[in-house]
N, CA, C and O atoms as CSV, one atom per row, in Angstrom:
chain,resi,resn,atom,element,x,y,z
A,1,MET,N,N,-41.059,-31.217,13.827
A,1,MET,CA,C,-40.259,-32.414,13.647
A,1,MET,C,C,-41.170,-33.626,13.766
A,1,MET,O,O,-42.190,-33.596,14.454
A,2,ARG,N,N,-40.794,-34.642,13.110
A,2,ARG,CA,C,-41.596,-35.857,13.145
A,2,ARG,C,C,-40.959,-36.879,14.074
A,2,ARG,O,O,-39.796,-36.758,14.460
A,3,GLU,N,N,-41.708,-37.834,14.404
A,3,GLU,CA,C,-41.195,-38.914,15.254
A,3,GLU,C,C,-40.388,-39.881,14.401
A,3,GLU,O,O,-40.631,-40.005,13.201
A,4,PRO,N,N,-39.441,-40.558,15.010
A,4,PRO,CA,C,-38.596,-41.473,14.227
A,4,PRO,C,C,-39.381,-42.603,13.544
A,4,PRO,O,O,-38.951,-43.104,12.504
A,5,ILE,N,N,-40.493,-42.998,14.099
A,5,ILE,CA,C,-41.236,-44.106,13.499
A,5,ILE,C,C,-42.202,-43.645,12.411
A,5,ILE,O,O,-42.767,-44.478,11.702
A,6,ASP,N,N,-42.401,-42.339,12.266
A,6,ASP,CA,C,-43.305,-41.790,11.256
A,6,ASP,C,C,-42.577,-41.735,9.915
A,6,ASP,O,O,-41.628,-40.966,9.765
A,7,THR,N,N,-43.001,-42.528,8.948
A,7,THR,CA,C,-42.359,-42.566,7.633
A,7,THR,C,C,-43.174,-41.864,6.565
A,7,THR,O,O,-42.701,-41.746,5.434
A,8,LYS,N,N,-44.377,-41.391,6.867
A,8,LYS,CA,C,-45.243,-40.779,5.863
A,8,LYS,C,C,-45.174,-39.238,5.873
A,8,LYS,O,O,-45.485,-38.608,4.862
A,9,THR,N,N,-44.780,-38.636,6.979
A,9,THR,CA,C,-44.742,-37.188,7.091
A,9,THR,C,C,-43.345,-36.682,6.719
A,9,THR,O,O,-42.336,-37.241,7.149
A,10,ALA,N,N,-43.302,-35.610,5.908
A,10,ALA,CA,C,-42.021,-35.035,5.498
A,10,ALA,C,C,-41.549,-34.023,6.535
A,10,ALA,O,O,-42.351,-33.447,7.270
A,11,ASP,N,N,-40.254,-33.820,6.583
A,11,ASP,CA,C,-39.698,-32.793,7.462
A,11,ASP,C,C,-40.027,-31.418,6.899
A,11,ASP,O,O,-40.045,-31.230,5.682
A,12,LEU,N,N,-40.291,-30.448,7.789
A,12,LEU,CA,C,-40.586,-29.102,7.347
A,12,LEU,C,C,-39.318,-28.316,7.035
A,12,LEU,O,O,-39.320,-27.466,6.146
A,13,LEU,N,N,-38.244,-28.591,7.755
A,13,LEU,CA,C,-36.988,-27.878,7.549
A,13,LEU,C,C,-35.974,-28.790,6.874
A,13,LEU,O,O,-35.901,-29.977,7.189
A,14,PRO,N,N,-35.198,-28.248,5.954
A,14,PRO,CA,C,-34.180,-29.086,5.321
A,14,PRO,C,C,-33.049,-29.392,6.303
A,14,PRO,O,O,-32.912,-28.751,7.345
A,15,THR,N,N,-32.262,-30.372,5.945
A,15,THR,CA,C,-31.160,-30.769,6.831
A,15,THR,C,C,-29.960,-29.844,6.697
A,15,THR,O,O,-29.084,-29.863,7.562
A,16,CYS,N,N,-29.885,-29.021,5.627
A,16,CYS,CA,C,-28.751,-28.114,5.456
A,16,CYS,C,C,-29.102,-26.727,5.995
A,16,CYS,O,O,-30.275,-26.418,6.203
A,17,ASP,N,N,-28.100,-25.905,6.216
A,17,ASP,CA,C,-28.282,-24.543,6.698
A,17,ASP,C,C,-28.734,-23.660,5.538
A,17,ASP,O,O,-28.045,-23.595,4.520
A,18,LEU,N,N,-29.859,-22.988,5.663
A,18,LEU,CA,C,-30.400,-22.176,4.581
A,18,LEU,C,C,-29.592,-20.906,4.334
A,18,LEU,O,O,-29.572,-20.407,3.209
A,19,ALA,N,N,-28.939,-20.382,5.338
A,19,ALA,CA,C,-28.181,-19.144,5.199
A,19,ALA,C,C,-26.849,-19.369,4.494
A,19,ALA,O,O,-26.233,-18.413,4.023
A,20,GLY,N,N,-26.406,-20.584,4.415
A,20,GLY,CA,C,-25.126,-20.862,3.785
A,20,GLY,C,C,-23.995,-20.762,4.788
A,20,GLY,O,O,-24.215,-20.559,5.982
A,21,GLU,N,N,-22.796,-20.907,4.286
A,21,GLU,CA,C,-21.627,-20.857,5.156
A,21,GLU,C,C,-21.333,-19.411,5.538
A,21,GLU,O,O,-21.361,-18.523,4.685
A,22,ARG,N,N,-21.057,-19.178,6.797
A,22,ARG,CA,C,-20.809,-17.825,7.297
A,22,ARG,C,C,-19.317,-17.591,7.455
A,22,ARG,O,O,-18.565,-18.489,7.833
A,23,ARG,N,N,-18.901,-16.351,7.153
A,23,ARG,CA,C,-17.505,-15.986,7.362
A,23,ARG,C,C,-17.259,-15.755,8.845
A,23,ARG,O,O,-18.164,-15.391,9.595
A,24,ALA,N,N,-16.034,-15.972,9.241
A,24,ALA,CA,C,-15.663,-15.724,10.632
A,24,ALA,C,C,-15.646,-14.222,10.888
A,24,ALA,O,O,-15.283,-13.439,10.010
A,25,LYS,N,N,-16.033,-13.833,12.072
A,25,LYS,CA,C,-16.030,-12.427,12.452
A,25,LYS,C,C,-14.588,-11.949,12.587
A,25,LYS,O,O,-13.781,-12.601,13.249
A,26,PRO,N,N,-14.251,-10.801,11.958
A,26,PRO,CA,C,-12.852,-10.339,12.045
A,26,PRO,C,C,-12.482,-9.934,13.471
A,26,PRO,O,O,-13.295,-9.369,14.203
A,27,THR,N,N,-11.245,-10.234,13.846
A,27,THR,CA,C,-10.771,-9.893,15.178
A,27,THR,C,C,-10.376,-8.419,15.223
A,27,THR,O,O,-10.301,-7.760,14.185
A,28,GLN,N,N,-10.129,-7.914,16.401
A,28,GLN,CA,C,-9.726,-6.512,16.565
A,28,GLN,C,C,-8.395,-6.253,15.861
A,28,GLN,O,O,-8.200,-5.191,15.270
A,29,ARG,N,N,-7.493,-7.211,15.922
A,29,ARG,CA,C,-6.192,-7.068,15.263
A,29,ARG,C,C,-6.367,-6.952,13.746
A,29,ARG,O,O,-5.704,-6.137,13.104
A,30,GLU,N,N,-7.257,-7.764,13.177
A,30,GLU,CA,C,-7.499,-7.700,11.736
A,30,GLU,C,C,-8.150,-6.383,11.335
A,30,GLU,O,O,-7.831,-5.824,10.286
A,31,LYS,N,N,-9.069,-5.883,12.173
A,31,LYS,CA,C,-9.716,-4.597,11.890
A,31,LYS,C,C,-8.693,-3.469,11.895
A,31,LYS,O,O,-8.696,-2.610,11.013
A,32,THR,N,N,-7.819,-3.481,12.897
A,32,THR,CA,C,-6.801,-2.438,13.005
A,32,THR,C,C,-5.826,-2.516,11.832
A,32,THR,O,O,-5.453,-1.488,11.266
A,33,ALA,N,N,-5.414,-3.725,11.469
A,33,ALA,CA,C,-4.477,-3.886,10.354
A,33,ALA,C,C,-5.097,-3.394,9.048
A,33,ALA,O,O,-4.419,-2.765,8.236
A,34,ALA,N,N,-6.371,-3.676,8.846
A,34,ALA,CA,C,-7.046,-3.218,7.630
A,34,ALA,C,C,-7.158,-1.692,7.609
A,34,ALA,O,O,-6.960,-1.065,6.569
A,35,ARG,N,N,-7.473,-1.104,8.755
A,35,ARG,CA,C,-7.597,0.352,8.835
A,35,ARG,C,C,-6.256,1.035,8.561
A,35,ARG,O,O,-6.201,2.025,7.831
A,36,VAL,N,N,-5.181,0.511,9.142
A,36,VAL,CA,C,-3.856,1.087,8.934
A,36,VAL,C,C,-3.416,0.901,7.481
A,36,VAL,O,O,-2.797,1.796,6.906
A,37,ALA,N,N,-3.727,-0.242,6.887
A,37,ALA,CA,C,-3.367,-0.475,5.482
A,37,ALA,C,C,-4.085,0.511,4.569
A,37,ALA,O,O,-3.488,1.020,3.620
A,38,LYS,N,N,-5.357,0.788,4.843
A,38,LYS,CA,C,-6.103,1.771,4.043
A,38,LYS,C,C,-5.499,3.163,4.196
A,38,LYS,O,O,-5.373,3.899,3.218
A,39,MET,N,N,-5.125,3.523,5.427
A,39,MET,CA,C,-4.534,4.836,5.679
A,39,MET,C,C,-3.206,4.974,4.935
A,39,MET,O,O,-2.942,6.017,4.337
A,40,ARG,N,N,-2.367,3.932,4.962
A,40,ARG,CA,C,-1.085,3.976,4.251
A,40,ARG,C,C,-1.300,4.100,2.753
A,40,ARG,O,O,-0.570,4.820,2.073
A,41,GLU,N,N,-2.297,3.400,2.242
A,41,GLU,CA,C,-2.574,3.463,0.805
A,41,GLU,C,C,-3.052,4.853,0.394
A,41,GLU,O,O,-2.631,5.378,-0.637
A,42,ARG,N,N,-3.944,5.456,1.211
A,42,ARG,CA,C,-4.439,6.804,0.899
A,42,ARG,C,C,-3.321,7.828,0.915
A,42,ARG,O,O,-3.279,8.718,0.066
A,43,ARG,N,N,-2.409,7.709,1.881
A,43,ARG,CA,C,-1.336,8.688,2.023
A,43,ARG,C,C,-0.102,8.349,1.199
A,43,ARG,O,O,0.840,9.140,1.147
A,44,GLY,N,N,-0.092,7.197,0.560
A,44,GLY,CA,C,1.050,6.800,-0.258
A,44,GLY,C,C,2.272,6.445,0.562
A,44,GLY,O,O,3.393,6.765,0.168
A,45,LEU,N,N,2.079,5.791,1.695
A,45,LEU,CA,C,3.184,5.448,2.590
A,45,LEU,C,C,3.578,3.988,2.435
A,45,LEU,O,O,2.751,3.143,2.090
A,46,LYS,N,N,4.841,3.703,2.692
A,46,LYS,CA,C,5.359,2.337,2.737
A,46,LYS,C,C,6.051,2.144,4.076
A,46,LYS,O,O,6.681,3.068,4.590
A,47,ALA,N,N,5.938,0.957,4.639
A,47,ALA,CA,C,6.571,0.658,5.924
A,47,ALA,C,C,7.854,-0.129,5.685
A,47,ALA,O,O,7.898,-1.019,4.836
A,48,ILE,N,N,8.899,0.207,6.443
A,48,ILE,CA,C,10.147,-0.551,6.394
A,48,ILE,C,C,10.555,-0.885,7.821
A,48,ILE,O,O,10.196,-0.179,8.764
A,49,THR,N,N,11.302,-1.957,7.967
A,49,THR,CA,C,11.806,-2.376,9.275
A,49,THR,C,C,13.324,-2.372,9.222
A,49,THR,O,O,13.925,-2.885,8.278
A,50,VAL,N,N,13.934,-1.791,10.238
A,50,VAL,CA,C,15.389,-1.663,10.280
A,50,VAL,C,C,15.884,-2.207,11.611
A,50,VAL,O,O,15.317,-1.904,12.661
A,51,ASN,N,N,16.936,-3.005,11.568
A,51,ASN,CA,C,17.570,-3.519,12.782
A,51,ASN,C,C,18.851,-2.735,13.014
A,51,ASN,O,O,19.768,-2.770,12.194
A,52,LEU,N,N,18.910,-2.027,14.136
A,52,LEU,CA,C,20.056,-1.184,14.480
A,52,LEU,C,C,20.556,-1.529,15.872
A,52,LEU,O,O,19.808,-2.092,16.672
A,53,PRO,N,N,21.811,-1.202,16.176
A,53,PRO,CA,C,22.311,-1.396,17.540
A,53,PRO,C,C,21.534,-0.527,18.538
A,53,PRO,O,O,21.071,0.561,18.196
A,54,ALA,N,N,21.400,-1.013,19.755
A,54,ALA,CA,C,20.591,-0.337,20.768
A,54,ALA,C,C,21.128,1.054,21.095
A,54,ALA,O,O,20.347,1.991,21.260
A,55,GLU,N,N,22.447,1.199,21.192
A,55,GLU,CA,C,22.990,2.515,21.548
A,55,GLU,C,C,22.741,3.545,20.443
A,55,GLU,O,O,22.556,4.727,20.735
A,56,LEU,N,N,22.734,3.117,19.196
A,56,LEU,CA,C,22.438,4.023,18.087
A,56,LEU,C,C,20.980,4.478,18.133
A,56,LEU,O,O,20.678,5.641,17.867
A,57,VAL,N,N,20.091,3.565,18.469
A,57,VAL,CA,C,18.668,3.896,18.567
A,57,VAL,C,C,18.432,4.874,19.717
A,57,VAL,O,O,17.661,5.822,19.575
A,58,GLU,N,N,19.089,4.650,20.851
A,58,GLU,CA,C,18.938,5.557,21.991
A,58,GLU,C,C,19.426,6.963,21.652
A,58,GLU,O,O,18.777,7.950,22.000
A,59,GLU,N,N,20.558,7.053,20.980
A,59,GLU,CA,C,21.087,8.359,20.586
A,59,GLU,C,C,20.149,9.046,19.592
A,59,GLU,O,O,19.931,10.255,19.668
A,60,PHE,N,N,19.599,8.266,18.662
A,60,PHE,CA,C,18.646,8.813,17.694
A,60,PHE,C,C,17.430,9.394,18.404
A,60,PHE,O,O,16.990,10.498,18.083
A,61,HIS,N,N,16.884,8.654,19.373
A,61,HIS,CA,C,15.685,9.125,20.079
A,61,HIS,C,C,15.972,10.361,20.932
A,61,HIS,O,O,15.122,11.245,21.029
A,62,THR,N,N,17.136,10.439,21.544
A,62,THR,CA,C,17.438,11.627,22.349
A,62,THR,C,C,17.570,12.869,21.463
A,62,THR,O,O,17.072,13.936,21.822
A,63,ARG,N,N,18.231,12.740,20.318
A,63,ARG,CA,C,18.347,13.892,19.407
A,63,ARG,C,C,16.994,14.261,18.805
A,63,ARG,O,O,16.676,15.439,18.641
A,64,ARG,N,N,16.206,13.242,18.479
A,64,ARG,CA,C,14.886,13.488,17.903
A,64,ARG,C,C,13.982,14.210,18.894
A,64,ARG,O,O,13.263,15.135,18.515
A,65,LYS,N,N,14.010,13.798,20.157
A,65,LYS,CA,C,13.184,14.446,21.181
A,65,LYS,C,C,13.668,15.863,21.461
A,65,LYS,O,O,12.859,16.747,21.745
A,66,ALA,N,N,14.980,16.092,21.385
A,66,ALA,CA,C,15.514,17.436,21.601
A,66,ALA,C,C,15.047,18.400,20.514
A,66,ALA,O,O,14.841,19.585,20.774
A,67,ARG,N,N,14.883,17.896,19.314
A,67,ARG,CA,C,14.409,18.730,18.205
A,67,ARG,C,C,12.892,18.718,18.070
A,67,ARG,O,O,12.345,19.407,17.209
A,68,ASP,N,N,12.212,17.953,18.898
A,68,ASP,CA,C,10.748,17.846,18.893
A,68,ASP,C,C,10.233,17.376,17.526
A,68,ASP,O,O,9.326,17.978,16.952
A,69,GLN,N,N,10.824,16.296,17.019
A,69,GLN,CA,C,10.419,15.700,15.751
A,69,GLN,C,C,9.807,14.332,15.999
A,69,GLN,O,O,10.102,13.672,16.996
A,70,SER,N,N,8.952,13.921,15.078
A,70,SER,CA,C,8.477,12.540,15.136
A,70,SER,C,C,9.534,11.655,14.483
A,70,SER,O,O,10.378,12.141,13.730
A,71,ALA,N,N,9.488,10.368,14.770
A,71,ALA,CA,C,10.469,9.447,14.201
A,71,ALA,C,C,10.343,9.399,12.685
A,71,ALA,O,O,11.353,9.341,11.983
A,72,ASN,N,N,9.117,9.423,12.170
A,72,ASN,CA,C,8.916,9.392,10.715
A,72,ASN,C,C,9.521,10.615,10.049
A,72,ASN,O,O,10.179,10.499,9.014
A,73,ASP,N,N,9.305,11.785,10.633
A,73,ASP,CA,C,9.860,13.007,10.054
A,73,ASP,C,C,11.381,13.012,10.093
A,73,ASP,O,O,12.028,13.433,9.134
A,74,ALA,N,N,11.953,12.547,11.197
A,74,ALA,CA,C,13.408,12.530,11.329
A,74,ALA,C,C,14.043,11.583,10.321
A,74,ALA,O,O,15.037,11.934,9.686
A,75,ILE,N,N,13.487,10.398,10.166
A,75,ILE,CA,C,14.029,9.421,9.210
A,75,ILE,C,C,13.875,9.942,7.782
A,75,ILE,O,O,14.799,9.822,6.976
A,76,ALA,N,N,12.715,10.520,7.464
A,76,ALA,CA,C,12.502,11.057,6.118
A,76,ALA,C,C,13.503,12.173,5.821
A,76,ALA,O,O,14.042,12.241,4.717
A,77,HIS,N,N,13.757,13.050,6.798
A,77,HIS,CA,C,14.719,14.133,6.623
A,77,HIS,C,C,16.128,13.584,6.399
A,77,HIS,O,O,16.844,14.048,5.511
A,78,LEU,N,N,16.522,12.604,7.198
A,78,LEU,CA,C,17.854,12.012,7.039
A,78,LEU,C,C,18.006,11.328,5.686
A,78,LEU,O,O,19.051,11.451,5.046
A,79,LEU,N,N,16.993,10.623,5.251
A,79,LEU,CA,C,17.076,9.962,3.949
A,79,LEU,C,C,17.214,10.973,2.818
A,79,LEU,O,O,18.018,10.788,1.904
A,80,ARG,N,N,16.427,12.042,2.886
A,80,ARG,CA,C,16.482,13.041,1.813
A,80,ARG,C,C,17.809,13.809,1.797
A,80,ARG,O,O,18.392,14.026,0.734
A,81,THR,N,N,18.275,14.210,2.960
A,81,THR,CA,C,19.445,15.090,3.002
A,81,THR,C,C,20.774,14.340,2.985
A,81,THR,O,O,21.777,14.897,2.539
A,82,GLN,N,N,20.813,13.104,3.454
A,82,GLN,CA,C,22.078,12.399,3.553
A,82,GLN,C,C,22.192,11.247,2.550
A,82,GLN,O,O,23.162,11.167,1.795
A,83,TYR,N,N,21.221,10.382,2.548
A,83,TYR,CA,C,21.347,9.142,1.777
A,83,TYR,C,C,20.962,9.341,0.310
A,83,TYR,O,O,21.623,8.801,-0.577
A,84,LEU,N,N,19.916,10.101,0.046
A,84,LEU,CA,C,19.412,10.235,-1.315
A,84,LEU,C,C,19.870,11.506,-2.013
A,84,LEU,O,O,19.372,11.815,-3.096
A,85,ARG,N,N,20.793,12.244,-1.436
A,85,ARG,CA,C,21.229,13.486,-2.058
A,85,ARG,C,C,22.059,13.188,-3.305
A,85,ARG,O,O,22.709,12.149,-3.408
A,86,LYS,N,N,22.019,14.113,-4.229
A,86,LYS,CA,C,22.772,13.971,-5.470
A,86,LYS,C,C,24.227,14.356,-5.216
A,86,LYS,O,O,24.505,15.356,-4.553
A,87,ARG,N,N,25.119,13.586,-5.727
A,87,ARG,CA,C,26.546,13.828,-5.507
A,87,ARG,C,C,27.217,14.149,-6.818
A,87,ARG,O,O,28.425,14.385,-6.851
């Protein structure tokens, strides 16, 4: 670096950042969301959100645990056999 009163010597380093603008480091939440999105895409899954009464959810979980099913499997089975069946 040069002294402020020196007008004949040039600066060795430019005033701008040579590396350019840097992206922000992704947070743990963003990493997890990206990983889950890739997994859903590979497996062909879609996520849905459902609002149900609390007592209905409790009854669903007790029956699901009694049959030793995961929530995804139980919902998929109910949709196929009850809601999407041909009439």
